[in-house]
C-alpha positions in Angstrom: 11.4 -20.3 -12.3 12.0 -21.1 -16.0 15.0 -19.4 -17.6 12.9 -18.8 -20.6 10.6 -16.5 -18.7 13.6 -14.6 -17.2 15.0 -14.1 -20.6 11.7 -12.8 -21.9 11.3 -10.4 -19.0 14.8 -9.1 -19.6 14.0 -8.5 -23.3 10.8 -6.6 -22.3 11.9 -4.6 -19.3 15.7 -4.5 -19.6 18.2 -6.5 -17.7 18.7 -3.7 -15.1 15.0 -4.0 -14.1 15.1 -7.7 -13.4 16.2 -8.7 -9.8 16.2 -12.5 -9.1 15.9 -13.7 -5.5 15.2 -10.2 -4.2 14.7 -9.9 -0.4 11.2 -8.4 0.1 12.3 -6.9 3.4 13.9 -4.2 1.2 10.5 -3.4 -0.3 8.1 -3.4 2.7 7.7 -0.8 5.4 7.6 -3.7 8.0 11.2 -4.5 6.9 10.5 -8.2 7.0 9.9 -10.9 4.3 11.9 -13.5 2.4 13.0 -13.3 -1.3 10.8 -13.1 -4.3 11.8 -15.5 -7.1 12.2 -12.4 -9.3 11.3 -8.7 -8.8 10.7 -6.6 -11.9 10.6 -2.8 -12.0 9.0 -2.0 -15.4 8.1 1.3 -17.0 4.3 1.8 -17.3 4.2 1.1 -21.1 6.0 -2.3 -20.5 3.5 -3.5 -17.8 1.0 -5.2 -20.1 3.8 -7.1 -21.8 5.3 -8.2 -18.5 2.0 -9.5 -17.1 1.3 -11.2 -20.5 4.6 -13.0 -20.4 3.9 -14.2 -16.8 0.5 -15.5 -17.8 1.9 -17.2 -20.9 4.5 -19.0 -18.8 1.9 -19.9 -16.2 3.8 -18.0 -13.5 1.9 -16.1 -10.8 2.6 -12.4 -10.5 1.9 -9.8 -7.8 1.7 -6.0 -7.9 3.6 -4.2 -5.1 3.8 -0.4 -4.7 5.6 0.9 -1.6 4.9 -2.2 0.4 3.4 -0.1 3.1 0.3 -2.3 3.7 2.0 -5.6 3.2 3.3 -8.5 5.2 5.5 -10.9 3.2 6.2 -14.4 4.6 9.7 -15.4 5.7 9.7 -18.0 2.9 9.3 -15.3 0.3 7.2 -15.2 -2.8 7.1 -17.8 -5.5 6.6 -16.1 -8.8 7.1 -12.6 -10.1 6.7 -9.4 -8.0 6.1 -6.3 -10.2 7.2 -3.2 -8.3 5.5 -0.1 -9.6 7.3 2.4 -7.3 10.5 2.7 -9.4 9.3 2.8 -13.0 5.7 4.1 -12.8 6.0 7.2 -10.7 5.5 10.2 -13.0 3.3 13.1 -11.8 2.1 16.2 -13.6 -0.4 19.0 -12.9 -2.7 20.7 -15.4 -5.2 23.3 -14.0 -6.9 21.6 -11.0 -6.1 18.1 -12.1 -3.1 16.0 -11.2 -2.2 12.9 -13.2 -0.1 10.4 -11.3 1.4 7.0 -12.1 0.5 4.1 -9.9 3.9 4.0 -8.3 4.0 7.7 -7.4 4.2 8.2 -3.6 1.2 10.0 -2.0 3.6 12.3 -0.2 5.3 13.4 -3.4 1.9 13.8 -5.2 0.5 15.9 -2.3 3.6 18.0 -2.3 3.3 18.7 -6.0 -0.4 19.6 -5.4 0.7 22.1 -2.7 3.3 23.7 -5.0 0.5 24.3 -7.6 -1.8 25.7 -4.8 -4.2 22.8 -5.2 -6.2 21.8 -2.1 -8.0 18.5 -1.2 -5.1 16.2 -0.9 -3.7 17.3 2.4 -5.1 14.3 4.2 -2.9 12.0 2.1 0.4 13.8 2.6 1.6 11.5 5.4 0.2 8.2 4.2 3.3 6.2 3.2 1.8 4.4 0.2 1.6 4.9 -3.6 -1.2 6.2 -5.7 -2.0 2.7 -7.0 -2.3 1.1 -3.5 -4.3 4.1 -2.3 -6.8 3.7 -5.1 -7.2 -0.1 -4.5 -7.7 0.4 -0.7 -9.5 3.8 -1.0 -6.9 5.0 1.5 -8.0 7.7 3.9 -7.0 9.7 7.0 -8.1 12.8 9.0 -11.6 12.9 7.4 -10.5 12.6 3.8 -10.3 9.6 1.5 -9.2 8.9 -2.1 -12.8 8.8 -3.5 -13.1 12.5 -2.6 -10.5 13.4 -5.1 -10.4 10.7 -7.8 -11.8 11.6 -11.2 -10.7 8.6 -13.3 -8.4 5.6 -12.9 -6.7 3.7 -15.7 -6.4 0.0 -15.2 -5.3 -3.2 -17.0 -7.6 -6.1 -16.8 -6.5 -9.8 -16.5 -6.0 -10.0 -20.3 -3.8 -6.9 -20.4 -6.6 -4.7 -21.9 -6.7 -1.1 -20.7 -9.8 0.5 -19.2 -10.5 4.0 -17.9 -12.9 3.9 -14.9 -14.8 6.7 -13.3 -14.9 7.1 -9.6 -18.4 5.6 -9.5 -17.2 2.5 -11.5 -14.5 1.9 -8.9 -17.1 1.0 -6.2 -14.9 2.6 -3.5 -15.9 1.9 0.1 -14.1 1.6 3.4 -10.7 0.1 2.5 -12.2 -1.5 -0.6 -12.8 -1.1 -4.3 -13.8 -3.3 -7.3 -10.1 -3.5 -8.3 -9.2 -6.5 -6.1 -12.4 -8.4 -7.0 -11.9 -7.9 -10.7 -8.1 -8.5 -10.6 -7.4 -5.1 -12.2 -4.0 -3.4 -12.1 -3.9 0.4 -11.5 -1.5 2.1 -13.9 -2.6 5.8 -13.4 -5.0 8.1 -11.7 -6.4 11.5 -12.5 -7.2 13.5 -9.3 -9.4 16.5 -9.3 -8.5 19.1 -6.7 -9.6 22.7 -6.0 -7.7 26.0 -6.3 -6.3 27.0 -2.9 -3.6 29.0 -1.2 -0.2 27.3 -1.0 0.7 28.7 2.4 -2.5 27.4 3.9 -2.2 24.0 2.2 1.3 23.5 3.5 0.3 24.7 7.0 -2.5 22.1 7.1 -0.1 19.4 5.9 2.4 20.4 8.6 -0.4 20.3 11.2 -1.4 16.8 10.2 2.2 15.6 10.2 2.6 16.9 13.7 -0.6 15.0 14.8 0.6 11.9 13.1 4.1 12.0 14.8 2.5 12.6 18.2 0.0 9.7 18.0 1.7 7.1 15.8 4.9 5.0 16.3 6.7 6.4 13.3 10.1 5.5 14.9 9.5 1.8 14.2 9.0 -0.1 11.0 5.3 -1.0 10.6 2.5 -1.2 8.0 0.5 1.6 9.6 -2.9 0.8 11.1 -2.9 -3.0 11.4 -6.6 -3.7 11.7 -9.7 -2.4 10.0 -12.0 -0.4 12.1 -14.8 -2.6 13.3 -18.3 -1.0 13.0 -19.1 1.0 16.1 -15.6 0.6 17.7 -12.0 1.7 17.4 -9.5 -1.2 17.0 -6.8 0.5 19.0 -9.1 1.2 22.0 -10.3 -2.5 22.0 -6.7 -3.7 21.9 -5.8 -1.3 24.8 -8.9 -2.3 26.8 -8.0 -5.9 26.4 -4.7 -5.2 28.2 -2.5 -5.8 25.1 -0.6 -2.6 25.0 3.1 -3.6 24.5 2.2 -7.3 24.0 5.1 -9.0 22.2 5.8 -12.0 20.0 9.5 -12.2 19.3 10.5 -8.9 17.7 6.9 -7.9 16.9 5.0 -5.7 19.4 1.7 -3.9 19.9 2.8 -0.3 19.9 3.0 1.3 23.3 2.1 4.6 21.6 -0.9 3.5 19.6 -2.4 0.1 20.1 -3.8 -0.1 16.6 -0.3 -0.5 15.3 1.9 -3.6 15.3 5.6 -2.6 15.0 8.9 -4.3 14.3 11.1 -3.5 17.2 14.2 -4.5 15.3 14.5 -8.2 14.7 10.9 -9.4 14.0 10.1 -12.1 11.6 7.0 -12.2 9.4 5.8 -15.1 11.5 6.2 -13.1 14.7 4.0 -10.4 13.2 1.4 -12.9 11.9 1.2 -14.7 15.3 0.9 -11.5 17.2 -2.0 -10.4 14.9 -3.8 -13.7 15.4 -3.2 -13.5 19.2 -4.6 -10.0 19.4 -7.7 -10.8 17.3 -8.4 -13.9 19.4 -8.1 -12.0 22.7 -10.3 -9.1 21.6 -12.9 -11.5 20.4 -12.7 -13.5 23.7 -13.2 -10.4 25.8 -15.5 -8.2 23.7 -17.0 -10.6 21.1 -15.7 -8.2 18.3 -13.8 -9.7 15.4 -10.8 -7.7 14.3 -9.9 -8.1 10.6 -6.3 -7.2 9.5 -6.1 -4.2 7.2 -2.7 -5.3 5.9 -2.4 -7.9 3.1 -0.4 -11.1 3.7 1.5 -12.5 0.8 4.0 -15.4 0.2 5.1 -18.3 2.2 5.1 -18.2 6.0 
């Protein structure tokens, strides 16, 4: 990477927010991934300038939140990784609305909602991602999804111009939105909840957390549910019925607890995980003629 761009990024974001050759294993819930050429943790108001500097230098850049839906290759990422979790995580409540920065964790946002006796976000309390990632993917669980609670989302387009989009304009579907197609970057979301009773809200969050712990392999690093749900089927059941419970490639394994999860048993490489995902997809297709698509995003050099 050109020193000139590094110098520019330091001037924009501050030297303390620039991390050259940063191992991405520190920034993904899989705990795997080689180094990014440079990782930047800008404040929200510096984001447009950071992306603009990258474009001007002809250097690719990638937005990462909590890395909870991400598999980064062992060779790392050429270019600039912009991490929203550390500098863009402010949350505030006003009446029944919560305004949250793209880097705010869903768990923190849901907890703030509960403390203001606001109901509607209980489903998201245990999802390990950020607001930005949740908007992009229309994250959901336990019968709720982000499109149920989003009022507006602020984004930057490819030229650094800011737009405020309504929930309709986001084109939210199952694990999809217009944001990826249009190469937008989420900077903030306004969520509209409903007045509730704090004790009942916290009880529901606790109930869902217990269900999650019973059914999901939270004791191992993973990226959550590995495959999208194929229409008319459940990915985990197909994988189990294909005889792949506990199937391993190196340190990566199909979870014994929930076959829809691929876990890092301790020493997996990104290539182990990627090979296992491909093996599982091929075997399910061979046995049941159903194509499993990864829900997780793959980034960088494998």
